[in-house]
C-alpha positions as CSV (number, residue, x, y, z in Angstrom):
1,M,33.6,42.8,114.4
2,T,37.1,44.3,114.3
3,P,37.6,48.1,114.0
4,L,39.3,47.8,110.7
5,R,36.4,45.7,109.4
6,T,33.9,48.3,110.6
7,I,35.8,51.2,108.9
8,T,36.0,49.2,105.7
9,I,32.2,48.7,105.6
10,A,31.6,52.4,106.4
11,A,33.9,53.4,103.6
12,R,32.1,51.1,101.0
13,A,28.8,52.5,102.2
14,L,29.8,56.1,101.7
15,L,31.7,55.5,98.3
16,R,28.5,53.8,97.0
17,N,27.0,57.2,96.7
18,K,30.0,59.6,96.1
19,L,28.0,62.6,95.1
20,R,25.6,62.4,98.0
21,S,28.4,61.9,100.4
22,F,30.2,65.0,99.1
23,L,27.1,67.1,99.2
24,T,26.5,65.9,102.8
25,M,30.1,67.1,103.8
26,L,29.7,70.4,102.0
27,G,28.2,72.1,105.1
28,V,31.1,71.0,107.3
29,I,33.6,71.9,104.6
30,I,32.2,75.4,104.4
31,G,32.1,75.8,108.2
32,V,35.6,74.6,108.8
33,G,37.0,76.5,105.9
34,A,35.4,79.7,107.1
35,V,36.6,79.2,110.7
36,I,40.3,78.6,109.4
37,A,40.2,81.5,107.1
38,M,38.8,84.0,109.5
39,T,41.0,83.1,112.4
40,A,44.1,83.1,110.2
41,I,43.2,86.6,108.9
42,G,42.3,87.9,112.5
43,A,45.4,86.4,114.1
44,G,47.5,88.0,111.3
45,A,45.9,91.4,111.9
46,S,46.6,91.2,115.6
47,A,50.2,90.3,115.0
48,R,50.5,93.2,112.5
49,V,49.1,95.6,115.2
50,K,51.5,94.3,117.8
51,A,54.5,94.5,115.4
52,T,53.6,98.0,114.3
53,F,53.6,99.3,118.0
54,E,56.8,97.4,118.7
55,Q,58.3,99.3,115.9
56,M,57.1,102.6,117.3
57,G,58.9,102.0,120.7
58,S,59.6,99.6,123.5
59,N,56.9,99.8,126.1
60,M,56.8,103.5,125.1
61,I,55.0,106.2,127.1
62,V,54.5,109.7,125.5
63,V,54.1,112.7,127.7
64,R,52.9,115.9,126.0
65,S,52.2,119.5,127.2
66,G,48.7,120.7,127.8
67,S,46.4,122.5,125.5
68,S,46.1,126.3,125.2
69,Q,43.0,128.4,125.5
70,T,42.7,131.8,123.9
71,G,39.5,133.7,123.8
72,G,37.5,130.5,124.3
73,A,39.4,128.8,121.5
74,H,41.2,125.5,122.7
75,G,44.4,124.3,121.0
76,G,45.4,120.8,120.7
77,A,47.6,118.8,123.1
78,G,51.1,120.3,123.3
79,S,50.0,123.8,122.1
80,Q,50.8,125.2,125.7
81,P,54.3,124.5,126.9
82,T,54.1,123.0,130.4
83,L,56.8,120.3,130.6
84,T,60.2,121.4,131.7
85,W,63.7,119.9,131.7
86,A,63.4,119.4,135.4
87,D,60.3,117.3,134.7
88,L,62.3,115.1,132.5
89,D,65.1,114.5,135.1
90,A,62.3,113.6,137.7
91,I,60.8,111.1,135.3
92,R,64.1,109.5,134.6
93,A,64.3,108.8,138.4
94,L,61.0,106.9,138.8
95,P,61.4,103.2,139.6
96,S,59.2,101.9,136.7
97,V,60.8,104.0,134.1
98,R,63.9,102.5,132.3
99,L,64.7,105.5,129.9
100,A,63.4,108.9,129.2
101,A,64.3,111.4,126.5
102,P,63.1,114.7,125.1
103,Q,61.4,114.8,121.7
104,L,61.9,118.4,120.4
105,Q,60.2,118.9,117.2
106,R,59.6,121.4,114.4
107,Q,58.9,121.4,110.7
108,A,61.7,122.8,108.6
109,Q,63.0,123.0,105.0
110,V,66.2,120.8,104.8
111,M,68.6,121.3,101.9
112,G,71.3,119.1,100.7
113,D,73.1,118.2,97.4
114,G,71.2,120.8,95.5
115,Q,67.9,119.5,96.7
116,N,65.4,120.5,99.4
117,W,62.7,118.7,101.4
118,A,60.3,119.8,104.0
119,T,60.4,117.4,107.0
120,S,60.2,117.0,110.7
121,V,63.4,117.9,112.6
122,Q,63.7,116.3,116.0
123,G,66.1,117.1,118.8
124,S,66.8,114.4,121.4
125,T,69.3,112.4,123.4
126,P,70.8,109.1,122.5
127,E,68.3,107.2,124.7
128,M,65.5,108.1,122.3
129,F,66.9,105.6,119.7
130,E,66.8,102.8,122.3
131,I,63.3,103.7,123.5
132,R,62.0,103.5,120.0
133,N,63.9,100.4,119.1
134,W,65.6,102.3,116.2
135,S,68.8,100.8,114.7
136,I,71.4,102.3,112.4
137,A,71.7,101.4,108.7
138,Q,74.9,103.4,107.9
139,G,77.3,105.5,110.2
140,R,76.4,106.0,113.8
141,F,74.0,107.7,116.1
142,F,75.1,110.9,118.0
143,D,76.2,110.1,121.6
144,E,76.2,111.9,124.9
145,E,79.4,113.8,124.1
146,D,77.8,115.2,120.8
147,D,74.8,116.2,122.9
148,R,76.8,117.9,125.6
149,A,79.0,119.8,123.1
150,G,76.0,120.9,121.0
151,A,77.6,119.3,117.9
152,K,76.1,120.1,114.6
153,V,75.6,116.6,113.6
154,A,72.5,114.8,112.3
155,V,71.0,111.3,111.6
156,V,68.6,111.3,108.8
157,G,65.7,108.9,108.0
158,G,65.5,106.9,104.8
159,T,62.8,109.2,103.2
160,V,64.8,112.3,103.7
161,A,68.0,110.6,102.4
162,Q,66.3,109.4,99.3
163,N,64.8,112.8,98.5
164,L,68.0,114.8,99.1
165,F,70.7,112.4,97.8
166,G,68.8,109.8,95.7
167,P,68.5,106.1,96.2
168,Y,72.1,105.2,95.5
169,E,74.3,107.9,97.1
170,S,75.1,107.5,100.8
171,P,74.1,110.5,103.0
172,V,76.9,109.7,105.6
173,G,79.5,112.5,105.5
174,Q,77.3,114.8,103.5
175,V,76.3,118.3,104.8
176,I,72.7,119.4,105.0
177,R,71.3,122.8,106.0
178,V,68.3,123.1,108.4
179,G,67.3,126.6,107.6
180,N,70.7,128.5,107.6
181,V,72.4,126.0,110.0
182,P,74.7,123.4,108.4
183,F,74.8,119.9,109.9
184,E,77.1,116.9,109.1
185,V,75.2,113.7,108.5
186,I,76.8,111.0,110.7
187,G,74.2,108.3,110.3
188,L,71.3,106.8,108.3
189,A,68.6,105.4,110.4
190,A,67.2,102.0,109.5
191,T,63.9,102.0,107.7
192,K,60.8,101.7,110.0
193,G,58.0,102.4,107.5
194,Q,54.6,103.9,108.5
195,T,52.9,103.8,111.8
196,G,49.5,102.3,112.5
197,F,48.1,105.9,111.9
198,G,49.8,106.3,108.4
199,Q,52.6,108.5,109.5
200,D,56.0,108.0,107.7
201,Q,58.5,107.4,110.5
202,D,61.5,107.7,108.1
203,D,60.6,111.3,107.1
204,V,62.7,112.8,109.9
205,V,66.1,114.4,110.8
206,F,67.4,113.9,114.3
207,V,69.9,116.3,115.9
208,P,71.2,116.5,119.5
209,S,68.9,118.2,121.9
210,R,71.3,120.8,123.0
211,T,72.0,121.8,119.4
212,F,68.3,122.0,118.7
213,R,67.7,124.3,121.6
214,T,70.6,126.6,120.8
215,K,70.5,126.6,116.9
216,L,67.0,125.9,116.0
217,Q,64.6,126.4,118.7
218,G,64.9,130.0,120.1
219,G,62.9,130.9,123.2
220,L,61.2,128.4,125.5
221,Q,64.6,127.4,127.0
222,Q,63.0,126.4,130.3
223,F,60.3,124.4,128.6
224,I,60.4,121.4,126.3
225,A,59.1,122.4,122.9
226,G,57.7,118.9,122.1
227,A,57.2,115.9,124.2
228,I,58.9,113.4,126.5
229,V,59.1,109.8,125.5
230,A,59.8,107.2,128.2
231,S,60.2,103.4,128.3
232,A,58.9,101.3,131.1
233,T,61.1,98.7,132.6
234,S,58.9,95.9,131.1
235,P,55.5,95.5,129.5
236,E,53.9,94.6,132.8
237,T,55.0,97.8,134.4
238,A,53.9,100.1,131.6
239,S,50.6,101.0,133.2
240,R,52.3,101.6,136.5
241,A,54.9,103.8,134.9
242,Q,52.1,105.8,133.3
243,S,50.4,106.3,136.7
244,E,53.7,107.2,138.3
245,I,54.4,109.9,135.7
246,Q,51.0,111.3,136.0
247,E,51.2,111.5,139.9
248,L,54.7,113.0,139.7
249,L,53.8,115.7,137.2
250,R,50.6,116.7,139.0
251,A,52.7,117.0,142.2
252,R,55.4,119.0,140.4
253,H,52.9,121.3,138.6
254,R,50.9,121.8,141.8
255,I,47.7,120.8,140.3
256,A,44.8,120.8,142.8
257,Q,42.8,117.7,143.5
258,G,40.0,117.5,141.0
259,A,41.6,120.0,138.6
260,P,42.4,118.8,135.1
261,D,46.0,117.9,134.1
262,D,48.1,120.4,132.1
263,F,49.7,117.5,130.3
264,T,48.7,114.3,128.7
265,V,50.2,110.8,129.3
266,R,49.6,108.1,126.6
267,N,50.7,104.5,127.0
268,L,51.2,103.0,123.6
269,S,51.0,99.5,125.1
270,D,47.4,100.2,126.2
271,I,46.6,101.5,122.7
272,A,48.1,98.4,121.1
273,A,46.2,96.1,123.5
274,A,43.0,97.8,122.8
275,Q,43.5,97.4,119.0
276,Q,44.5,93.8,119.4
277,E,41.5,93.1,121.6
278,G,39.2,94.7,118.9
279,A,40.7,92.5,116.3
280,K,40.3,89.5,118.5
281,T,36.7,90.3,119.2
282,M,35.9,90.7,115.4
283,T,37.7,87.4,114.7
284,S,35.6,85.6,117.4
285,L,32.5,87.1,116.0
286,L,33.3,85.9,112.4
287,A,34.4,82.5,113.7
288,G,31.2,82.1,115.7
289,I,29.1,82.9,112.6
290,A,31.2,80.4,110.7
291,L,30.5,77.7,113.4
292,V,26.8,78.0,112.5
293,S,27.8,76.5,109.2
294,L,29.1,73.5,111.0
295,V,25.9,73.0,112.9
296,V,24.0,73.2,109.6
297,G,26.4,70.7,108.2
298,G,25.7,68.4,111.2
299,I,22.0,68.6,110.5
300,G,22.7,67.7,107.0
301,I,24.7,64.7,108.2
302,M,21.8,63.6,110.4
303,N,19.3,63.9,107.6
304,I,21.4,61.8,105.2
305,M,22.1,59.2,107.9
306,L,18.4,58.8,108.6
307,V,17.8,58.3,104.9
308,S,20.6,55.8,104.8
309,V,19.1,53.8,107.8
310,T,15.8,53.7,105.9
311,E,17.4,52.6,102.6
312,R,19.4,49.9,104.4
313,T,16.6,48.6,106.7
314,R,16.6,45.1,105.2
315,E,20.5,45.0,105.3
316,I,20.3,45.9,109.0
317,G,17.7,43.2,109.6
318,L,19.8,40.6,107.8
319,R,22.9,41.5,109.8
320,M,20.9,41.2,113.0
321,A,19.4,37.9,111.9
322,V,22.9,36.3,111.4
323,G,24.1,37.5,114.8
324,A,25.1,41.1,114.7
325,R,24.4,42.9,118.0
326,P,22.7,46.3,118.2
327,R,26.0,47.8,119.6
328,A,27.7,46.7,116.3
329,I,25.1,48.3,114.2
330,L,25.2,51.6,116.3
331,V,29.0,51.7,115.9
332,Q,28.7,51.0,112.2
333,F,26.4,54.1,111.5
334,L,28.2,56.2,114.0
335,V,31.5,55.6,112.2
336,E,29.9,56.6,108.9
337,A,28.7,59.9,110.4
338,V,32.0,60.6,111.9
339,A,33.9,59.7,108.7
340,L,31.7,62.2,106.8
341,S,32.4,65.0,109.3
342,V,36.1,64.4,109.6
343,A,36.6,64.2,105.9
344,G,34.6,67.4,105.7
345,G,36.9,68.9,108.3
346,I,40.1,67.9,106.5
347,L,38.8,69.2,103.2
348,G,37.5,72.4,104.9
349,T,41.0,73.0,106.4
350,A,42.5,72.8,102.9
351,A,39.7,75.1,101.6
352,G,40.2,77.5,104.5
353,L,44.0,77.7,104.0
354,G,43.5,78.2,100.3
355,A,40.9,81.0,100.9
356,A,43.2,82.7,103.4
357,A,46.2,82.6,101.0
358,W,44.0,84.0,98.2
359,L,42.7,86.9,100.4
360,V,46.3,87.6,101.4
361,A,47.4,87.8,97.7
362,R,44.4,89.7,96.6
363,F,43.9,92.3,99.3
364,D,47.3,92.3,101.0
365,W,45.8,91.3,104.2
366,P,48.0,89.7,107.0
367,M,47.8,85.9,107.6
368,L,48.9,83.9,110.6
369,V,47.9,80.2,110.7
370,Q,47.5,78.8,114.2
371,P,48.0,75.0,114.3
372,Q,45.9,74.7,117.5
373,V,42.9,76.4,115.7
374,V,43.2,73.9,112.8
375,L,43.2,71.0,115.2
376,V,40.3,72.4,117.2
377,A,38.2,72.9,114.0
378,V,38.8,69.4,112.8
379,A,38.1,68.0,116.3
380,F,34.9,70.0,116.5
381,S,33.9,68.7,113.1
382,A,34.4,65.1,114.4
383,A,32.3,66.1,117.5
384,V,29.6,67.4,115.2
385,G,29.6,63.9,113.5
386,V,29.2,62.1,116.8
387,A,26.4,64.5,118.0
388,F,24.3,64.5,114.9
389,G,25.0,60.9,113.9
390,M,24.0,59.4,117.2
391,W,20.3,59.5,116.6
392,P,20.3,57.8,113.2
393,A,22.8,55.2,114.7
394,L,20.5,54.5,117.7
395,K,17.5,54.3,115.4
396,A,19.3,51.7,113.3
397,S,20.4,49.7,116.4
398,R,16.9,49.5,117.8
399,L,15.3,48.1,114.7
400,D,13.4,44.9,115.1
401,P,15.1,42.2,113.0
402,I,11.7,40.6,111.9
403,Q,10.2,43.9,110.9
404,A,13.5,45.0,109.2
405,L,13.6,41.9,107.1
406,R,10.0,42.4,106.0
407,Y,10.6,46.1,105.0
408,E,10.0,46.9,101.3
């Protein structure tokens, strides 16, 4: 019997009981649909985590001063100034560090165009914008000459610009006051949105580090009143750069072996990787649970195929009596089982994509469809058909023709 003839007979047998065939496929449909939906949502969540950390910076490492201790009360990281400008220069010379910049910071009331807004004012060098992958929307960033001269220029984030000048007026060329110090706005930073921790990255004003130290900081001239941000030469060297910075600062601060650091070094790549790994683990768990539905669907296929063998015993006996070989009978029922599972896999794929799209629209969840996952899910459903259809097919092929013809 030709393959086409075998498939035609299988299709007729399945279409003879359409509702039963559909109900048999339902377990496979639910299983494949759940796998597709969960992996699409999980992959989207991982991609969002990666994009969020890429927005925060390129292979970024953040170095903060240590915590203070007064009368048994401990302050948070950065409350005790320990990082110096000489530390920054030494970090810049490390082989695994591409760029490094200070991130001086204070909260201040900023006034402009008759409005005022409490925001974060940061002093840094031009390298900081490259480290944080920050582009300019209007105007320009301040440069090395602005920093050396202590120029009173500023780059504002989108949130500050909107609250001071409104959504339609350009802030470039305007004058803002940070406390009593006037600054000319020379640039509007491109919108970055919120970090993964819910912080608005656009609610900020950037000024040159030297200007910050002379006009806004006061005191602590030897120490960095904030943090040091650095960028590793590549994602692969981020962990090495973190170790090099830690070893360098321990040596420079003369910290004895076994004594705690008076600084903290955080590698955002490691944090992003940990969050992505957590998302992948949860996705794998959900997909594993969904695969149980596929197994249940396979059991349903086996049960229905056994019923079908029983119902068609006389037909099997007649075919054997006119010359059909056991192998042909086995292939016939196996094709029917695989057809049920593959059809369920295809319908399940459509259902999974539809469910994922609905979840995205309803709950604003990220979604990323992976073609390889779709192919694996459909292939697995076909494998389920083979695995659970084999026993009914073998049972049909081993029937005695005489007994089958006498079956009522």
